[in-house]
Every structure is written in structure tokens, then in C-alpha cells.
C-alpha positions, 0 to 999 in steps of 0.5 A: 523420556519425560523427566520429573518436574517438567510440568511445574516448569512449563506451568511457570513458563505459561504464567510468565508469558500470559502476564501483562507486559511491562512496556519499559521492559518488554522482554522481561517475561521472555528472558525469565521464561528462557532462564527457567527453561535453560535451568531445566535443560541443565538438569538434563545434561548427561541423563539417559534418554533425555533427547526428547525432552531436550528437543521440546525444551530447546524449541520452547526456549528458542521460540521465546528468544526469537521474540527478543533481541537475542534472536541469534541465540533463539535461532540456535536453540530452534535449529538444534531442536528441529533435527530431532523433531523432524526425525522422531515426529512419529512419536507424539511428544508430551503436551506440556512441552509444546511451546507457549504462544509467543507475542508475535503470533497473536493471530493464533486463537489457541496455543498448541498445549491447549489442544485435546490430548486425545486428538488423532495423529495426522498421517502417522506423525505426532500431531504435537510434533507437527505443530512444533515444527510448524511454529519453528518454521514460521519463526525462522521465516520471520527471522530471515525476513527481518534480516532481509534475506527473502530467499531464506525466509521463503525456504522456511515458510515453504517448509511450513506450508508443505508440512501443513498441506501434507497433513491436510491432504491426508485428512481431507482424503479420509473425509472424501474431500477432493479439494486442491491441497497443493501448496500455494495460495489457491490451496489455502482455503480454511478447513475447520478453523473455528469450527472444531473439525475433528477430522483434521489436526485441530485449530492449532495447525489451522491457526499456525498455517494462517500465520504462514500464509500471512508471512508469505504474503509479506515476503512475496511483497518485499520480493516484488512478487505482487500478484503472488503476495496479493493471492496470499493476502486474500487467503489470509483474509479468507482464513481469518474470517473463517476462524471467527477470530478477526482483529477488526482494525488489522483485518480492515487495514490488510483488506484495504491494502489488498484493494489498493493492489487491485485498484492500482492494477485497474481491477476496479471491480475486485477493488470495490468488492474488497471495500464493500467487504470491509464495510460489511465485516465492520457492520457485522462486528457493530451488530454484535456489539449492539452499536448498530441495528440487528442484522438477524434478517440477513441484511447488513446494518446501516449507518456509520456506527461500524466506523467507531469500532475501527482505529481512527486512522483505519477509519480514515483510510477506509474513506481514503481508499474509496476516494482513490478507487473513484480517482483511479477510475477517472484517471483510467477513463481519461487514458482510455478516452485519449487512446486513438483508433476504433479497437481500443485494448481492454482493461486488465481483469476485464470480466468476472472470470478474473475474480479470485475464488479466495475472495468469495468470503462465504460468511459474507455472501448474503451481505456483499453485492454479487460480483456479477453486479460490479463494474468489470473492465470498461464498464467502470470507465466514464465516457462523458463529462456527466459520468466523469462528474459522477465519479468526481462527486463520489470521490470528493466527500471521501477525500474530505472525510479522510482529511478530517483526520489527516490534518497537516499538523501531525500528519504531514505526509498523509495530508499533503499526498491526499491534497495532491490526489484531490488536485489530480481529481480536479485535473482529470475532470477538467479534461472532460470539460469542453468549455475553456472557462469552466476548465480554467475554473477547475484548475484554479480550484486546484491552486486553492486546494494547495495554497495553504501548503505552498512554503509551509514545509521545511525543505530540510525535513520534507524535501520531496513533499515540498517539491511535489507541492511546488510542481503540482501548483506550477502545473495547475497554473500552467493548465489554467493559462492553457485553458484561458489561451484556448479561447481568448475573450474577444469582447475583453481581450485585455482582461483575458491577456492580463489573466493569462499573464498573471497565471503565467507569472504565478506558474513561473514562481512555482516552477522556479522554486521547484527547479531551485531546490536542486541547486547545490547547498554549497555553491548554489549551482545546478549539478551537472546532472540531476538524479535519475529519479527526478531527472524527467520531472526536472526537465519537464518543469524546466521546459514548462517554465520556458513556455510560461515565461514566453506566455508571461511576455506576450505583448511585442510592440513599441510599448514592450516594457524592459521587464517583459524584455528581460523575461523573454531573454531569461526564457530564451536562455533557459530553453537553450539550457534545456536543449543543451542538457538533453544533448550533452547527456544524450537523453533520447526520450527527451529529444522531442522536448529538446527540439521544441525548446529550441524552436520556442527559443528561436521564436522568442529570439525573433520577438526580442529582435522585433521588440528592440526594432520597434522600441528604436522607432520614433514614437508617434 
């Protein structure tokens, strides 16, 4: 039953929620709207036949409060309204009582109250009641996700998904459309969104379901269901494109994240396809805004004008994503090359058959490369230094472009991690190089890229990054020494030995800084055991330190200096410490390294004895 005066209250609520938000009081309008609705609910107390109006008003109030810090009260209102909505949904509720769009649902291009009053009901249920239930389920799913209860979040979001798909199935059947409508990402294709499809329950439910799919992608990601999350993310991107209501920077960032998932899974063709889609979507928007040449001939506009439409960090992330694509292809190429045997296993997603249909963006089909043209499986891999260099040359300008934005001053984490990835890029390319001198030069370039970071961060605030910088710098110097040692210059042995010793000394300093970062602040002693996340890196660094200490004191004759002898003693003690640590804590996966440490320690002990004997011999 409709009580008099509600139209005026609902209009006031709409005006409040559509007014500009005061950043100093972000919940002011929502509180005011809630108070208005509560006052109207108070008037209904004791009134006959007020159940219907109370349900609509409580749902409205609850959705308002769920966007504030009064989420518990908002949850109570929504839960109180849902039984009536679910039981009486066959009766279409008054349009003016449909909840106004809340601030966390900005993806919806249209609010439910703006839908045509004459719109047909879906499967006998009141369309407006379905829309209210859908929004309540979405809001409760978001609430429980924020609380960290992913099981409860999925419960509510799955309800929203089922309600939507039940209506979709009936409406598509009426049209003779037999597409799969089973709840899940594969059944999440867009129907009528942005196209005013009168056979389905309008753009409101479509937009509401896009929010459901978006939320499901997030919740599955938090739950560790990465593949399911990726498919829901793909469905979200497809639906947002089909709606014609794309928030460009947000869409691009989500697409970049989805690309990263596939690149990390070695699905390089899919990752590249998504990066191509990013550029094409932005170019289309640039064309609309007359910031790029006209693309009415079906060709994508050229140039980089489209980047100006993106938030600066998102534009930098585009370059970063391309750089990582080429880096990961290079890393996978090296791993594949190092596998022994004639029957090497294929990569994941080896062919076009693995391409998700949800990523076939119809509106971009004339602009995007055909999936068949993309590098599937092993065709994405480099097989020689020349092809590896091509990937390297494609990656470097992308990384450098992203660093133009992600400077150390202001973007510490992003700058450091990007520089570490550039170092990794040089490292992998060096593995394809046959000439030891050229390989050594590449490792020296790694050191150069990291030099401005060494000692630049306060370990109290950036301990993890500081350790990463020291470890990567140490490994770069170690690889430099190994490359020089592979082929000593017979024409200039002293020069080669000097370079090796200098590199080993530099590596020693970096490894020592890394290892010392684990000492206890109060005693300066190493803990009895390193934490599980860092133990492997710690032990490998300790083992490599023993190796480079040995390398830095290679000369054993009558002229061996006391400092060289001290270095050898230090290396001997250090290597024994590693072997003892591994045995004491029974670390089976490091047994081989521990055994090598003991063998190297024995070799150093022999060198020490020989050095002492030679030093005691009469000098000629």
C-alpha cells in the first residue's frame, strides 16, 4: 500500500544523493537521506498494510548506510527488507520507492527508478523488486568481502547472480536465443546493455549484474581462485565495453591486471591481446574527443594522443605492462632453452583453442589483431641471441618510459621494482650471449642501473626493498666475475685477475650488507633461524658470499698478503657456518649446497696451509 507523501521524500533523497559531496564530510548526504527515510518509516508505525512501503524504505535506508561507517545498521535494514521483497516480489513495487544509486556503485549508468514504468515484468516477478533484491545482494556481498568473510560474500553475490540468470534465461527463451545462461563467467555475456533491449528487464539489471560480476572477480581473487577471478574479470571488461559506459582509466587498469595474470601464467598471446585492446579502447576514446585522427574508416587512430586521456599512473602502467610481457617471454625462453631432452614440454595455453570467448570484444573486432596472428605457445619464445635481443630491445624503452613517471622521489616501491626488472632483463639476455666479455659487460650494466639505489633507502622503512637492492647488486657482481672467469685473458692475465678480484670484492660488500640486515637489533647476532620467507635467499647469499670470498683471494704464493689470508680464513669459517646451519635445521632442499660449501671450505683450508708454508720458506 502506498502511503501519502512518499513521493516528496523520495525526491528529496534523490536530490541529496545527487548533490556534490563535501570531502570533509563524505557521509553527510547519506546520513541526511537516512534520517529522512527513518522519519518516513516512523510515520508508518501501526499503519495497516504498511509492510510493502516499509520494505522499500528500509531497503533504501540500508543501501544508504552501507556506504557509510554505519554498515551494521545498514545491514540490519537490508536484511529486514529482503524477506518481504523475496516473498512478495511478484507484485511490482512503486517506482518511487526503488533505492537511489549509492556512491560505491558508480559503474551503473542508470538507476532503477529511471526505468520505464511500463517495462514488462520478468518471469512473473516484479521487475523493480528484482532490481532491489539484486542491489541488496550486491551490497551485502561487498560488505562481507570488506569484513574478510569471503564465504559469506560469495553466498550473497551468488544469490545476485542466480536471480539475474533466472530472468535472463526466460527472456532469452522468449526471443528464441539459446545461448548459455548458466550462472558463472561464461554465461556473463552482455545482452542489451547500452542498447535499450526491450525484451530483457532493461539496462538497470544489466548494469547491476556488471557490478555483481566485478565483485565476484575481486572476491575470487582474494580467495585464491585466480582462474575463476580472471574469467569474471574478463566478463566485467566485456560487459563494460558493451554498455558503452567505460570509465577509461579504470577499465584500462583492470585490463592491465588481467593481462598480467595471463602473462604470469605464460599465456603470452592472451596477455598481448589484452594490451592491444587497452590501446585500441583508448584510441577510440581519443577519436571521440578529437584528440586523434578520425577513425571512421575502421582503422585505429595512430600516435600516442590516447595516453593523454589516461591518469598518469595508468599511462605509465601501460608501458610497464608491455615491458613485463617482453621480459617474461625472455625469461620463459631461457627456461625452455635450458631444459634438457628432445621432447620439451609445451607451454600453458599453447594454442588458439585456449583463447577465452569472453575476451572477443565485438566492438573492437575490426581494430584488434586476429587471435590467430598472436604468438601462441613456444612461438612466443626466443631461440637465439638475435631473437632474445629483439625482445630485450622491445622491453627496454617501455621500462624506461614507465620510469619517467615512477621516479624514486615519490614512487619508491614502483621505481625500485622496475629497476630490478630491468636488471633481470639484462641478466637473461646475457645468458644467450656466448662471448664472456660481452656477457660480463651486460652484468656490469646491471650494476650501473642499480648504483643510485645502493644505500639510498632507510632500512627501517624499506627493509624488504633495501635487501632486494643489495642482493641483486651482489648477484650482478657475482655474475660479472663468473663471466670473466669463464675465459681469462691469456694476453693480460694480471688485468683479468685484477678485474675478477675487484668484482669479487664488490660482490662481497653487497652480500655482507644483505646478510647483516638479518642481525638482531639488540645483540647484533644472527638469529638461530631465518624466517621461512627469506631463508632460501639468505642461505644462497651466504653460499655465494663464500664463493666470491674465495675468488677475491685467488693468489697463493710466497707473496700472498696478510689481507688475502684473512679473507680466506673468513671464507673458510663462513662456508662451515652455512653447512652447519643446514645440518642443524635439517634443510633437505639445501643439502647439495651445504655439501658444496664443505668441499669449498676444504679447498680453502688447503690454500691457507699452502700459503703459510710458502710464506715460511726462505725468500730468494
